[in-house]
C-alpha positions in Angstrom: -3.9 146.5 30.4 -4.5 148.6 27.3 -6.6 147.5 24.4 -3.5 147.3 22.3 -1.9 144.8 24.7 -5.0 142.7 25.2 -6.0 142.4 21.6 -2.9 142.8 19.4 0.3 141.9 21.2 -0.2 138.1 21.1 0.2 138.0 17.4 2.9 140.7 17.3 5.1 139.1 20.0 4.6 135.4 19.2 7.8 133.5 19.6 7.8 130.4 17.5 10.7 128.5 18.9 9.1 126.6 21.7 10.1 123.3 20.0 13.3 123.3 21.9 13.1 120.7 24.6 14.0 122.5 27.8 14.3 119.3 29.8 17.1 118.2 27.4 19.2 121.2 28.4 21.2 121.4 31.6 20.0 124.6 33.4 20.6 123.3 36.9 23.0 126.1 37.6 20.1 128.5 37.2 18.5 128.4 40.7 14.8 128.2 40.9 13.0 130.9 42.9 9.6 132.5 43.4 9.2 136.2 44.2 6.2 136.9 46.4 4.9 140.3 47.3 3.1 141.2 50.5 -0.1 141.4 48.5 0.4 137.9 47.3 1.5 138.6 43.7 4.1 136.1 42.4 6.8 136.0 39.8 8.8 132.8 39.1 12.4 133.4 38.2 15.7 131.7 37.7 19.0 133.1 39.0 22.5 132.2 37.9 25.1 133.3 40.4 28.7 134.2 39.5 31.3 131.5 39.4 33.1 131.4 42.7 30.9 134.1 44.1 32.5 136.0 46.9 30.7 138.2 49.5 31.7 141.8 49.3 33.0 141.7 45.7 30.7 143.6 43.3 29.3 141.7 40.3 27.3 142.8 37.2 23.6 141.8 36.9 22.1 140.8 33.5 18.3 140.7 33.2 17.1 138.6 30.3 13.4 139.0 29.2 11.9 136.1 27.3 9.4 136.2 24.5 5.6 135.5 24.7 6.0 131.9 23.7 7.8 131.2 27.0 5.1 132.8 29.3 3.6 130.7 32.1 4.4 129.5 35.6 6.5 126.4 35.1 9.7 128.4 35.8 11.5 126.5 33.0 10.3 127.7 29.6 11.9 131.1 29.9 15.3 129.4 29.9 15.0 128.2 26.3 16.7 131.1 24.5 19.8 133.1 25.3 20.5 131.8 28.7 23.0 129.1 27.5 25.6 131.7 26.6 26.1 132.6 30.2 26.7 128.9 31.0 29.6 128.5 28.6 32.8 127.8 30.4 34.7 130.7 29.0 32.0 133.2 29.7 31.5 131.9 33.3 35.2 132.4 33.8 35.8 135.7 32.0 32.5 137.4 32.8 31.3 136.3 36.3 27.9 137.9 36.8 24.4 137.3 38.1 21.8 136.5 35.4 18.2 137.0 36.3 15.5 135.3 34.1 12.0 136.1 35.3 8.9 134.4 33.8 6.0 136.5 32.7 2.6 135.0 33.4 0.6 133.5 30.6 -1.6 136.5 29.8 0.9 139.2 30.8 3.4 141.4 28.9 6.8 142.9 29.7 6.0 146.1 27.8 3.1 148.6 28.0 2.5 150.4 24.7 -0.3 152.1 23.0 -0.6 151.6 19.2 -1.7 154.1 16.6 -4.8 152.8 14.9 -3.8 149.1 15.4 -0.7 149.6 13.3 2.7 148.1 14.4 4.4 151.4 13.5 3.7 154.3 15.7 3.8 152.5 19.0 3.9 154.8 22.0 4.9 154.1 25.6 1.9 153.9 27.9 1.9 155.9 31.1 2.4 153.0 33.5 4.4 149.8 33.2 2.7 146.4 33.2 2.3 144.5 36.5 4.9 141.8 35.5 7.4 144.5 34.7 6.7 146.1 38.0 7.3 142.8 39.8 10.6 142.3 37.8 11.6 145.8 38.8 10.9 145.1 42.5 12.8 141.8 42.2 15.9 143.5 40.8 15.9 145.8 43.8 15.5 142.9 46.2 18.4 141.0 44.7 20.5 144.2 44.9 19.9 144.3 48.6 20.6 140.6 49.1 23.7 140.2 46.9 26.8 142.2 46.0 25.6 143.6 42.8 27.4 146.5 41.0 24.7 149.1 40.4 26.9 150.7 37.7 26.8 147.5 35.7 23.2 146.5 35.3 22.5 145.1 31.8 19.2 144.2 30.1 18.4 142.2 27.0 15.3 140.5 25.7 13.8 138.8 22.6 10.6 139.7 20.8 8.2 140.6 23.6 11.3 140.8 25.8 12.9 143.1 23.2 9.9 145.5 23.5 10.3 145.1 27.3 13.9 146.0 27.1 13.0 149.4 25.5 10.2 149.8 28.0 12.6 149.4 31.0 15.4 151.7 29.7 12.9 154.4 28.6 11.2 154.5 32.0 14.5 154.3 33.9 17.2 155.7 31.5 19.7 156.3 34.4 19.6 152.7 35.7 21.1 150.4 33.1 24.7 150.5 31.8 23.8 148.8 28.4 20.9 147.1 26.6 20.6 144.6 23.8 17.1 144.3 22.4 16.5 141.5 19.9 13.7 141.6 17.3 11.8 144.2 19.4 10.6 147.7 19.1 10.1 150.8 21.1 8.7 154.4 21.1 10.9 156.3 18.7 9.6 159.6 20.1 11.5 158.8 23.3 14.9 158.3 21.5 16.4 161.4 23.1 15.7 159.9 26.6 17.8 156.8 25.9 20.4 158.2 23.5 23.1 158.0 26.1 22.7 154.3 26.8 25.0 151.9 24.9 22.7 149.8 22.8 23.3 146.9 20.4 20.1 146.3 18.5 19.5 143.0 16.5 16.8 142.0 14.0 16.2 139.5 11.2 15.7 141.2 7.9 12.8 138.9 6.9 11.0 138.8 10.3 7.3 138.2 9.5 6.2 138.7 13.2 8.0 141.8 14.3 9.0 143.9 11.2 12.7 144.9 11.0 11.5 148.4 10.3 10.9 148.8 14.1 14.6 148.3 14.8 15.7 150.3 11.8 13.4 153.2 12.8 14.7 153.1 16.4 18.3 153.0 15.3 17.7 156.0 13.0 15.9 158.0 15.7 18.6 157.3 18.2 21.3 158.5 15.8 19.3 161.6 14.9 19.1 162.3 18.7 22.8 162.1 19.0 23.1 158.5 20.2 25.5 155.9 18.9 23.7 152.6 18.8 25.1 149.5 17.2 22.7 147.8 14.8 23.1 144.3 13.3 20.5 143.0 10.8 20.7 139.5 9.5 19.8 139.0 5.8 17.4 136.1 5.2 16.7 135.6 8.9 13.1 135.6 10.1 11.9 135.9 13.7 14.6 133.7 15.1 17.3 136.4 15.1 18.2 135.6 18.7 20.1 132.6 17.6 22.4 134.8 15.6 22.4 137.7 18.1 23.5 135.7 21.2 26.1 133.9 19.1 27.8 137.2 18.2 31.4 136.8 19.3 31.8 140.3 20.5 28.5 140.6 22.4 29.8 139.6 25.9 32.9 141.7 25.7 30.9 144.7 24.5 28.3 144.3 27.2 30.5 143.8 30.2 32.8 146.7 29.4 29.9 149.2 29.7 29.5 151.1 33.0 26.7 153.4 33.9 27.6 157.1 33.5 26.7 159.6 36.1 
């Protein structure tokens, strides 16, 4: 783990919405699982299966990466934000899909970035992904072998730390995901040309005191300069809790599920 990650990311990625009582929500349709490697590494995760799942029929997979406030090993906290939209009756019916929600360990990170002089601006992608990200990557591959998952319709989204993780994943594997929706995150703008062909819908709160909106603005500008066509939605007066607005966007599900990976 880099010095940037060990010293600075906690304050940068802090998600301040853990006040929601997870036990009061009905997440029973998200199956509880534990990914275990041959070396003994573990990654708790929840998995929502498509409504009326049928063997042989191909379904999309959505990966949702939580923020730092939901880290741990209870396999519950990561369900607090965003997951509810996939449980809505209309979405279950109109957009049948797998939804994978892994839980990052307490001191882990989804993204591996260097930071220039301790500044939030100027972050750069580190040479190797974090161990939790590697485990999540292995888990996606395992699920693809076990279930009928359409490899041309893999989607990824995340909030705060998970927003940074979203950029990390698509930058390291630009040919894998059909679309991405990072929320109040940031990435390496120098790599914009690598991900310019991926459909992106970027979200941020204009008054975010934790992860400055400048990170999303700069990434959007860099992508457009590189020839990409990202969507960018910024919420005036909204602070760090931009995921509430983002996952309530009426066109988000339709936009996401119409995307298919291009050769």
